[in-house]
C-alpha positions in Angstrom: -110.1 -92.8 -143.8 -109.6 -95.6 -146.3 -112.9 -97.2 -145.3 -114.7 -93.9 -146.0 -113.0 -93.6 -149.4 -114.2 -97.1 -150.3 -117.7 -96.3 -149.2 -117.6 -93.2 -151.4 -116.5 -95.4 -154.3 -119.5 -97.7 -153.7 -121.8 -94.7 -153.5 -120.3 -93.3 -156.7 -120.8 -96.6 -158.4 -124.4 -96.9 -157.2 -125.0 -93.3 -158.2 -123.7 -94.0 -161.7 -126.0 -97.0 -161.9 -129.0 -95.0 -160.8 -128.1 -92.1 -163.1 -127.8 -94.4 -166.1 -131.1 -96.1 -165.1 -132.9 -92.7 -165.0 -131.3 -91.7 -168.2 -132.5 -94.9 -169.9 -135.9 -94.8 -168.3 -137.6 -94.9 -171.7 -135.1 -97.5 -172.8 -135.9 -99.9 -169.9 -139.6 -99.4 -170.5 -139.1 -100.1 -174.2 -137.0 -103.1 -173.5 -139.8 -104.7 -171.5 -141.8 -104.6 -174.7 -138.8 -105.7 -176.9 -139.8 -109.3 -177.3 -143.3 -108.4 -178.3 -142.1 -105.6 -180.5 -139.7 -108.0 -182.3 -142.5 -110.5 -182.9 -144.7 -107.7 -184.2 -142.0 -106.4 -186.6 -141.4 -109.9 -187.9 -145.2 -110.3 -188.5 -145.2 -106.9 -190.3 -142.3 -108.0 -192.6 -144.0 -111.3 -193.5 -147.2 -109.4 -194.3 -145.4 -107.0 -196.5 -143.7 -109.9 -198.4 -147.1 -111.5 -198.9 -148.6 -108.3 -200.2 -145.7 -108.0 -202.6 -146.3 -111.5 -203.9 -150.0 -110.8 -204.3 -149.3 -107.6 -206.3 -147.0 -109.5 -208.6 -149.5 -112.2 -209.4 -152.7 -110.2 -209.5 -152.1 -108.0 -212.6 -154.6 -108.1 -215.4 -153.6 -110.2 -218.4 -154.7 -108.0 -221.3 -153.6 -110.4 -224.0 -155.8 -113.2 -222.4 -158.7 -110.8 -222.1 -158.4 -109.7 -225.8 -158.3 -113.3 -226.9 -161.4 -114.1 -224.9 -163.2 -111.1 -226.4 -162.4 -112.1 -230.0 -165.3 -114.6 -230.1 -167.9 -111.9 -229.4 -166.7 -109.4 -232.0 -169.3 -110.7 -234.5 -172.0 -109.0 -232.4 -170.9 -105.5 -231.4 -173.5 -105.3 -228.6 -172.3 -108.5 -227.0 -168.7 -107.4 -227.5 -169.3 -104.0 -225.8 -171.2 -105.6 -222.9 -168.5 -108.2 -222.3 -165.6 -105.7 -222.6 -167.4 -103.3 -220.3 -167.5 -105.9 -217.6 -163.8 -106.3 -217.9 -163.3 -102.5 -217.8 -165.4 -102.4 -214.6 -163.2 -105.1 -213.0 -160.0 -103.4 -214.0 -161.2 -100.0 -212.8 -162.1 -101.5 -209.4 -158.7 -103.1 -209.1 -157.1 -99.8 -210.1 -159.0 -97.9 -207.4 -157.9 -100.5 -204.8 -154.3 -100.1 -205.9 -154.4 -96.3 -205.7 -155.9 -96.6 -202.2 -153.1 -99.1 -201.3 -150.5 -96.6 -202.5 -151.9 -93.9 -200.2 -152.1 -96.3 -197.3 -148.5 -97.5 -197.8 -147.2 -93.9 -198.0 -148.8 -93.3 -194.5 -147.4 -96.5 -193.1 -143.9 -95.7 -194.3 -144.1 -92.3 -192.6 -145.0 -94.1 -189.3 -142.3 -96.7 -189.7 -139.7 -94.1 -190.5 -140.5 -92.4 -187.2 -140.4 -95.7 -185.4 -136.9 -96.4 -186.8 -135.6 -93.0 -185.9 -136.9 -93.5 -182.3 -135.4 -96.9 -182.1 -132.0 -95.6 -183.3 -132.1 -92.8 -180.7 -132.9 -95.3 -177.9 -130.1 -97.6 -179.1 -127.7 -94.7 -179.0 -128.7 -93.8 -175.4 -128.1 -97.5 -174.4 -124.7 -97.5 -176.2 -123.6 -94.3 -174.3 -124.7 -95.7 -171.0 -122.8 -99.0 -171.6 -119.7 -97.1 -172.7 -119.7 -95.0 -169.5 -120.2 -98.2 -167.4 -117.3 -100.0 -169.2 -115.1 -96.9 -168.7 -115.9 -96.8 -165.0 -115.1 -100.5 -164.5 -111.9 -100.2 -166.5 -110.7 -97.4 -164.3 -111.6 -99.0 -161.0 -111.1 -102.6 -162.0 -111.4 -105.6 -159.6 -109.4 -103.8 -156.9 -112.5 -101.9 -155.8 -114.4 -105.1 -155.0 -111.3 -106.7 -153.3 -110.8 -103.7 -151.0 -114.5 -103.7 -150.2 -114.2 -107.3 -148.9 -110.9 -106.7 -147.1 -112.3 -103.7 -145.3 -115.5 -105.5 -144.1 -115.9 -105.2 -140.3 -118.1 -108.3 -139.9 -119.6 -111.1 -141.8 -122.9 -109.1 -142.2 -120.9 -106.1 -143.5 -119.2 -108.4 -146.0 -122.7 -109.7 -147.2 -123.9 -106.2 -147.6 -120.9 -105.4 -149.8 -121.5 -108.6 -151.7 -125.1 -107.4 -152.4 -123.7 -104.1 -153.8 -121.4 -106.1 -156.2 -124.2 -108.5 -157.2 -126.5 -105.5 -157.9 -123.8 -104.0 -160.2 -123.2 -107.2 -162.0 -126.9 -107.9 -162.5 -127.4 -104.4 -163.9 -124.5 -104.9 -166.3 -126.0 -108.2 -167.6 -129.4 -106.6 -167.9 -127.9 -103.6 -169.9 -126.1 -106.0 -172.3 -129.2 -108.1 -172.9 -131.3 -105.0 -173.6 -128.7 -103.7 -176.0 -128.5 -106.9 -177.9 -132.3 -107.2 -178.1 -132.7 -103.6 -179.2 -130.0 -104.0 -181.8 -132.2 -106.8 -183.2 -135.3 -104.6 -183.1 -133.5 -101.8 -184.9 -132.4 -104.2 -187.6 -136.0 -105.5 -188.0 -137.3 -101.9 -188.2 -134.9 -101.2 -191.0 -135.8 -104.4 -192.8 -139.6 -103.7 -192.3 -139.2 -100.2 -193.7 -137.4 -101.5 -196.7 -140.1 -104.1 -197.3 -142.8 -101.5 -197.1 -140.9 -99.3 -199.6 -140.7 -102.2 -202.0 -144.4 -102.9 -201.6 -145.1 -99.3 -202.3 -143.1 -99.4 -205.5 -144.8 -102.6 -206.5 -148.2 -101.0 -205.9 -147.2 -97.9 -207.9 -146.0 -100.1 -210.7 -149.1 -102.3 -210.6 -151.4 -99.3 -210.6 -149.5 -97.9 -213.6 -149.8 -101.2 -215.4 -153.5 -101.6 -214.6 -154.1 -98.1 -215.9 -152.3 -99.0 -219.1 -154.4 -102.1 -219.4 -157.6 -100.1 -218.9 -156.5 -97.6 -221.6 -155.5 -100.4 -224.0 -159.0 -102.0 -223.7 -160.7 -98.7 -224.1 -158.7 -98.1 -227.3 -159.5 -101.6 -228.5 -163.2 -100.9 -228.0 -162.9 -97.6 -229.8 -161.2 -99.3 -232.7 -163.8 -102.0 -232.9 -166.7 -99.5 -232.8 -165.1 -97.6 -235.7 -164.4 -100.8 -237.6 -167.9 -102.1 -237.3 -169.3 -98.7 -238.4 -166.9 -98.7 -241.4 -168.0 -102.2 -242.3 -171.6 -101.3 -242.7 -172.4 -101.5 -246.5 -173.9 -98.1 -246.9 -174.0 -94.7 -245.2 -177.7 -95.0 -245.0 -177.5 -98.3 -243.2 -175.0 -96.8 -240.8 -177.3 -93.9 -240.0 -180.2 -96.3 -239.5 -178.1 -98.4 -237.1 -177.1 -95.2 -235.2 -180.7 -94.0 -235.1 -181.9 -97.4 -233.9 -179.3 -97.2 -231.1 -180.6 -93.7 -230.0 -184.2 -94.9 -230.4 -183.4 -97.8 -228.0 -182.0 -95.3 -225.5 -185.0 -93.1 -225.8 -187.3 -96.1 -225.5 -185.6 -97.1 -222.3 -185.7 -93.6 -220.9 -189.4 -93.0 -222.0 -190.4 -96.3 -220.3 -188.7 -95.2 -217.1 -190.5 -91.9 -217.3 -193.8 -93.6 -217.9 -193.2 -95.9 -214.9 -192.5 -92.9 -212.7 -195.5 -91.0 -214.0 -197.7 -94.0 -213.2 -196.3 -94.2 -209.7 -196.8 -90.5 -209.2 -200.5 -90.9 -210.0 -200.7 -93.1 -206.9 -199.3 -90.4 -204.7 -201.2 -87.5 -203.2 -200.4 -84.2 -204.9 -198.7 -82.8 -201.8 -196.4 -85.8 -201.6 -195.1 -85.4 -205.2 -191.6 -84.0 -205.6 -191.4 -80.4 -206.9 -188.5 -78.8 -208.7 -187.8 -75.5 -207.0 -186.0 -73.9 -210.0 -182.5 -74.0 -208.5 -179.4 -74.2 -210.7 -177.7 -77.6 -211.1 -174.2 -78.5 -209.9 -171.7 -79.5 -212.6 -172.0 -83.3 -212.6 -168.4 -84.0 -213.6 -166.2 -81.6 -211.5 -163.0 -83.2 -212.8 -163.9 -82.6 -216.5 -161.2 -81.1 -218.6 -163.3 -80.0 -221.6 -166.7 -80.4 -223.2 -165.9 -82.9 -226.0 -169.4 -82.6 -227.5 -172.1 -79.9 -227.0 -175.8 -80.3 -227.0 -177.5 -80.0 -230.4 -176.6 -80.8 -234.0 -173.0 -82.1 -234.5 -170.8 -84.1 -236.8 -171.0 -87.6 -235.5 -167.4 -88.8 -234.7 -168.0 -92.3 -236.1 -170.6 -91.9 -238.8 -169.2 -88.6 -240.2 -172.7 -87.2 -240.7 -174.5 -84.4 -238.9 -176.8 -85.8 -236.2 -178.6 -84.4 -233.1 -176.6 -84.8 -229.8 -179.0 -84.9 -226.9 -176.6 -84.0 -224.1 -173.2 -82.6 -223.0 -170.2 -84.9 -223.2 -167.7 -84.0 -220.4 -164.3 -85.5 -221.0 -162.9 -86.5 -217.6 -160.3 -89.0 -216.2 -161.6 -92.6 -215.7 -162.7 -93.2 -212.1 -163.2 -89.5 -211.4 -166.5 -88.6 -209.5 -169.9 -88.1 -211.1 -172.2 -86.0 -208.9 -175.9 -85.6 -208.7 -176.7 -82.3 -210.4 -179.7 -81.7 -208.1 -181.8 -83.2 -205.3 -183.9 -86.1 -206.5 -184.9 -89.7 -206.5 -182.9 -92.3 -208.4 -185.4 -94.0 -210.8 -182.8 -96.1 -212.6 -179.2 -97.3 -211.9 -178.5 -100.0 -214.5 -176.6 -101.1 -217.6 -177.5 -101.0 -221.3 -175.4 -101.8 -224.4 -175.7 -98.2 -225.6 -175.6 -96.1 -222.5 -173.3 -98.4 -220.5 -173.7 -98.0 -216.8 -176.2 -95.2 -216.4 -178.2 -93.4 -213.7 -181.5 -91.5 -214.1 -182.7 -89.1 -211.4 -186.2 -87.6 -211.0 -186.1 -84.0 -209.8 -189.9 -83.4 -209.8 -192.2 -81.6 -212.3 -191.3 -84.0 -215.1 -187.6 -82.9 -214.9 -185.0 -85.7 -215.1 -181.2 -85.9 -215.4 -179.3 -88.8 -217.1 -175.7 -89.8 -216.5 -174.2 -92.3 -219.0 -171.0 -94.4 -219.6 -170.0 -94.7 -215.9 -167.3 -97.1 -214.8 -169.1 -97.7 -211.5 -172.5 -96.9 -209.9 -172.7 -95.9 -206.2 -176.4 -95.6 -205.8 -179.4 -97.8 -206.6 -183.0 -97.4 -207.8 -185.2 -95.7 -205.1 -182.3 -93.9 -203.4 -182.8 -90.2 -202.4 -179.8 -88.1 -203.5 -178.7 -84.6 -202.7 -177.2 -82.0 -205.0 -173.4 -82.6 -205.3 -173.6 -86.2 -203.9 -171.2 -88.7 -205.5 -173.3 -91.2 -207.4 -171.0 -92.8 -209.9 -167.5 -92.7 -211.5 -166.6 -91.6 -215.0 -165.9 -94.4 -217.5 -166.2 -95.5 -221.1 -168.9 -98.2 -220.9 -171.5 -98.7 -223.6 -171.2 -97.0 -227.0 -168.4 -94.8 -225.9 -164.9 -94.2 -227.4 -163.2 -92.7 -224.4 -163.6 -91.7 -220.8 -166.3 -89.1 -220.4 -169.7 -88.4 -218.9 -172.7 -88.0 -221.2 -175.0 -85.7 -219.2 -178.6 -85.3 -220.4 -181.6 -83.3 -219.2 -185.2 -84.2 -220.1 -188.3 -82.1 -219.5 -191.8 -83.3 -220.2 -190.6 -86.2 -222.1 -188.0 -84.4 -224.4 -184.3 -83.7 -224.2 -183.4 -80.0 -223.5 -180.1 -78.2 -223.3 -178.4 -79.0 -220.0 -176.7 -75.6 -220.0 -180.0 -74.0 -219.2 -179.8 -75.6 -215.8 -176.0 -75.5 -215.1 -174.6 -72.6 -213.1 -171.2 -71.0 -213.7 
């Protein structure tokens, strides 16, 4: 009877082991990957630390930029062109930082889930070990002694020794797994904290870069006003302004002439035709029309002058869309228009998009209505983020509202 009782104890013990093993099936599988997982987590933590260092050292030094620009202030055109290059660089950096913030928010969401799963697994391991320790405490070494004393033969004793070794081996394995997983949980927590710090650094860096961008735009606006105020007479100021517009028109007219010449070489059936459709609003993020088409009081010269397009005030970096299907005949930079794009829609109808912070298409590209072609900025003779949108028909500017729906 006593021998059967001992055998039942052995079976109970083995049953507990197998039950715990089944309960920790995911734990055992996870533990097989623990060493690799720990190395991966350590690498992620090191990467986050490097990203943090790069963010701290990669911010724009606005004071240094302003000092560098001082030398070019004598020539407004040179000053504007040089400052625009800096604005483009900062806008690109700002876009990268904003993308990084979005990426880090997604990574933190994933790592938070990883940490929660790791803590759950660790808790299962802890409960399993607690049950095992309780069992061993209650049975003690007397169970193993009785098993040996009740052995009927040497072979029977070896079998019982195998049972004991299996239990001991399992106990050691469980302890090793628990220690390793505890390290993994600690690394998950550290990694999550590092990613949160990188996210905060990226947010702060984006905020600082945006402030730098706005500071340079304000400096440019101040300089444009200062230079205009320094001109000896109002008549000279008007002439300077008209010369600027004339330069714009000359550039646009030259492009139109070049396109017209190219069209002569094409068969009539191959030429683009405007089908009369309404245009899409080229700056969907615009907050207001800061200047309408037609005669207006010039903001710098304080005289009434003709304004040849619509000015759409919009956030820097927000999208500029192609108003209609067409062919890009120019994607370039000029001191007056800044970064600009000109699109041929057929039948001598063109649209022009000025002062962009970035251009996403090049000359010769075919674009579709609503396609993103550039980003709003303040390059060229501009005193704030906006899109100057112009429409030309048969060589003259016309009111863009005639073509805009809604």
